[in-house]
N, C-alpha and C positions, 0 to 999 in steps of 0.2 A: 647161626648168625643172629646177633641181637642188635638191631638198628638203634634201639633206645640208648645204647652205650656209646654211640658215635656222635661226633659233632659234625653237622652238615652245614656247609656254606653254599648259599645260592647267590650267584653273581648276576644281578639284574632284577629290578623290581617292576617288571612289566606284568601283564596278565598271566603269562605262563609261570614265571618265577613265584609270584604271589599265590597263585592257585596251588602250586606244589607245596609251598610253605604251609598253607592252611591244611592241606590233606595230610602232610607229614606230622604236623602238630596234633591233629585229631588222632593219629596213631601213636602218640606219645614220644615222638622223636624230638631231639634238640636241634633247632634250626635257627640260623641267622641269615638274613637277606642283606646284601651289600649293594646299595643303590647310589649312583653318582649324583642324582638330583639333590639339591641343597636340603630340601625338606618336603613334607607331604603336600605342601601348598604349591609346589612347582607346577607350572602349566604343562599339561600333557598334550603333545602335538598329534595331529592326524585326524582322519575322518572317523565318524562313529563306526562301531563294530557290529556286524550282524552275526549272531550266534546261532549255531545249528543244533538240532535236537540230539544227534548222536555223538556230538563232540563237545563244543563249548558249553551247551546247556547241561549235558550229561555230567561234565566236571563240576559245574555249579551245584547240581542236584546232589552229587556225592559229598560236596563240601557243605551242604546244608544251607545254601544261600539263594535258593530259588525264590523264596518269599521276598527277599530284599531286591532281587533282580526284577521281579514282576512289579514291584512298587516304584521302580526307577527307570524302566526301559522307555523308549520313545514310541508311543503308539502311532502307527501310520507312517513312520519313517522308512519302513521297508517297501512302501508303495513306489512304483516307478513309472516314468514316462520315457518313451523313446522318440527322439526327434531327429530331423535332418539339420543341415547347416542353417536353415532359415527359421529354426525353432518351431517348425510345423510338427505337431504331435501325430505320430503314426500308431502309437500303442500306448495305452494307459490302463492300469488296473486299479486306479483310485476308487472307482465306483463299485468294483467287484470284490476287492480284497478286504477281509475282515481285519480290524485293528488288532485283535487278539485272538490267537488260535493255538495256544500252547498244547503240545501233545501231537500236533500234526508235523510230519517229517519235513514238509515244505515250508513251514512257518519259520522265518528267520528274523526274529525281533532284534532291533538295533538299540544300542546304548552308547552314550558318550564314553570315550576312553577314560576321562577323568572320573566319571561316576562309577565305572566298573572298578577302577583302582581304589576308590574310597570304600566301596563295598568289601573288597578283598582285604584292604588294610584294617578296617574295623573288625574283621573276623580274627585277626592275629593277636597273639599274646603281646602285651606291652613290651616294647624294647626289641621286638623281633627284627625290625628294619633298622640298619645302621645307615642313616642318611649322610650325604656329602662324603661318600666313600668311593673314590675314583680308583677302581682296581687298575693296577699297572702290570703285575707279574706274579707268578708263583713258582715255587721250587719244591722238589721232594724233601720231606722231613719225616724220618721214621716211616711209618706205614701210611702217612698222609701228606699234607701240603702246608707250606708256609706261604700265606697270602700277603702280598705287598700292595699298599695303597699310596696314592699321591700325597695325601694330606692327613693321614691317620696312621696309627701304629700297625705293625704287622700282626696277623692272627694265624692261629693254627686251625686246620680242619681235617677231619678224617676222610670226609667225602666232599668233593666240590662238584656243583652242578652249574654249567654255563648256560645262563638264560639272558645273556648280554647282547643279543641281537646279531644282525648280519655281519658286523665287524668284530665279532667275538674274539676276545683275547684268551679265552679258555680253549677254543676250538683247536689251535695248533698243538695242544697237549693231547688231543684225541686223534686227529687225522690231519694230513697235509693236503687233502682234497680241497680245491678252490671252486668258488662259484664262477659261472660264466655270465657274460652280459647278454641280456635277452634281445637287445636291439631297440628297446623302447625307453623313452624319457617321459617322465611325468612332472610337469611344472605345477607346483602346488600353490594355491592362494586361499586366504580366509577373509571373509567379510563380516565384521562385527555389526550388530544391530541391523541385520540385513533387510528387515521389513521396511525400515526407513531409508537405509543407505542404498539399497538396490531393489526398489519396489517392483520393477518389471520381472526380474529374475525370481524374486521371492514369490510373486503371484504365480508364475509358471511352475515353480518347484512345488508349491502348495504343501510344504511340510514333508515331502518325500525325497525321491531321487530322480535325477535326469541323466540319461545317457544320450548324448548328441553325437551322431556319426556322420562324418564326411568321408572323403577318399583318403584313407590311411591316417586320418587325423580325427581325434575325438575331443569332446569336453564331457567330463564326468563330474557330477556334483551331488551333494546331499545336505540335508538339514541337520544342524546340530542342536542340542538341547538348550543351549544358552542364547539362542537367537542368531547364532552365526550360521553362515553358509560356507562349507568347505568345498573346493573344486580343484580339478586337475585338467590342464591341457595336456593331452596324452598323444604322443606321436613317435614315429620312427626317426632315429637320428644316430649319429656316431656316438660312441661311448663317452668321448670327451666333449660333448656338445656344450656343457655348462661353461667350461673355460674357453673353448674355441669360438663360441657365439659372440663373445665380447660384450654381452649384455650386463648392465648394472641392475641387479635384481632388486635393488632398493628404489629404482626409478620407475614408477608406475607408467609414466608417459612413454618411456623407452620400450617397456615391455608391451604396452598396448600397440605401439607402432610395429613391433615385431609380430604380434598376433595378426594385425591387418595384412602384413606382407606374407606370412607363412600359412595363414588360413584364408586364402583368397576366396571371395564369394560368400563368406559367412556373414550372417545378418549382423547389423549394428546392435541388435538386442544384447549380444554377448559382450559388447564393450563395457557394459556396466560392471561385469566381473572384474575387469582389469583396472577400471577407474576407481573402484571402491575397495579394492583389496588392502588389507593392512600389510604394508611392506615390512620385510622383504618377501618376495616370492622365493620358493624353495625348489630348486631343480633336483630331481631324483632319478638317477639311472637305475633301471630295474634289472636285478640279477636273479639267478636261479642256480641252485646246486644241481649237479648231474643226477639224473633220476636213477642211475645205477650205482650210486655211492654206497660203499660198505667199508667197514674197518674192524680191526680186532679190538674187542672190548677191553677196558682197563678196570681194575678192581675198585678204584677210588675216585673216578671222575667220569662225568657224562654230560650230555648236552640236551637242550630242548628248544623248541621254537625256531626262530630265525637263525640262532646260533648253530642249529643242527641242519636246517633245511630251508634256508631262505628261498622264496619263490615269488613270482609275480602275483599281484593282488586280484587277478581277473577271474577268480573263482570264489573269492571271499573265504578262502580256507586258511589264511595265515594264522590268525589268532585262534581259530578253532583247532588247528593242528597243535598249536602251542599248549592250549588247555587240555587237549586230549593226551598230549605227551605227559603233562603233569599228572593226569589221572592214571595213566598206565605206569609211569615211572614210580609213583607213590605205591602202587600195588606191588610192583616188583621189589621195591626196597623194604616195604613193611611185611609182606607176606609172600615173598618169592618162593618158587618151588624148589630152589637149590639151597644148599647149606653155605655156599660161598658167594661173596658179593659179586665177583667177576661174572659168574654164570647168570645171576639175576639181572645184572646190568646188560649182559649180552642178550638176554631174552627181550628186554625192553628195547634195546637198540635195533634188534632184528625186526621186530614188529613196527617200530617207529619209521625205519627207513623204507619199509614196504608201503606203509600208509602214505608217507610223505611223497614217495615216488608217484603214486597214482594222482595225488592232489596236484603236484607240480606239473605233471603231464597235462592234466586238465587245464591248469592255469596258463601254460604255454600255448595250448591249442586255442583257448579262448582269446588270448592276446593276439594271436594271428588273425582270428576271425574279426576281432574288433578293430584291427588296424589294416584291414584289407581294402582293396579298391572298391568293393561292393559291400562294405561293412553294414550299411543300413539294411539292405535286403537280407543279408545273412543273419543279422541279429534279430530282425523281425521274425524270420522263420524259426529261429532258435527259441525265442520266448513264446511265440504262439504255439509251438509244439509242446511247451511245458505247461 
C-alpha cells in the first residue's frame, strides 16, 4: 500500500480535519480539504477549546505545532469557579492553579477556536483548503469516489474522510447508526466587549470559567480571547424545545423573560448575560452516538470527530477525540501494519470506537450529574475530589 499515490479528500475544515491534513502532508500524502465556509476569515462559532495532554496536545506535538500553540493559548482561561443560583462562589482554583503547566496530565490549556484554526491552516501547503465548497453528495467511481458540491465542480478522490460534524453527509456511506438525544438543551449566547458591556459578569468570571448550578438547570460560561464571553443556559427539555418554545431567538427581551420564568430564584446578576448578548441566541439539542456502535470498515472512506462519535460536551472530550482521531488515522494510513487499506482503516476505527465510547459514557454521566436536583453538591464533591 502506497498512500502517496492516493488522492485524499477531507470533508470539513474543523480542528480534526485540519490536523489530519497536516499530519498526512508531513507523511508525503496528497490531501485536499473541502470546507463550506466562504474563506479563512469566516467567524468560527463556539466556546474556547481545552486541549488535553494525551489527545489534543499530543496531536499538535506530532504535527510540530506546540510552539505556536504555547504562543497563542489563553493563560488562566482554564481556571474555574463553581457558584449557586445567587452567584455565590463555593469553589475557585483561581489562586491555586498555575497559568502554565505543560507536561502535567491535568493541565488543560484553552485556546480560541479561530486561533487554533489559524495555526493549523498556516501549517498546510498553499491551496490545501478549497473554501466555499459545500459538499452535497458522493458516488462510487472506480476504486474511489466522485464528490459533488453545491457551487463548485465535482472532484475525484481515492479516499474520503468525513470530518464534517454531527450532521455528516459522509457518515451514511459508512454506517446507518444514528445518534440519540441526550435530553439536554444548551442555549448559547455571546457578549462582545464583555468588560464594558457586562461588567458584573466579567468581574465574576475574571478571565476563567464559571459553572453555576441550580436544580436541573445550569449556566456555563468562559472567557474568549477577543474580549468576548461565551455562555450557555443548559437544561433538560424535550428534543423539539427550540421550535415548540415559540421563542424568537433574535429578541433579547423575550429570551430574558423566558430565563426569569424558567430559572426561578436565580439572581438578577445573570440578567446581564441575556441583556448584552449579540443576538441571535443559538439553541442546541445535545446528541450522542450509541456507546456500543461498530461497523464494517470500508477500504476508501472513514470518519473522525463528531461525524464518527458526536457526544455531549460535559467532559471536554469532543475536540480532543477529534484530534486524537486525526493522529491515529494518520498513523494507520501512512504506516499501517497491513498491506491493504481496508484493514488499516479497520484498525483505526476499532480503536476509535473504543476510545470514543469511554469518553461518551463519561460525558453522559457528567451531564446527568450537572443537571440533577442536587447538582451543586454533586459537582462540588467531584471537583474537590480531583
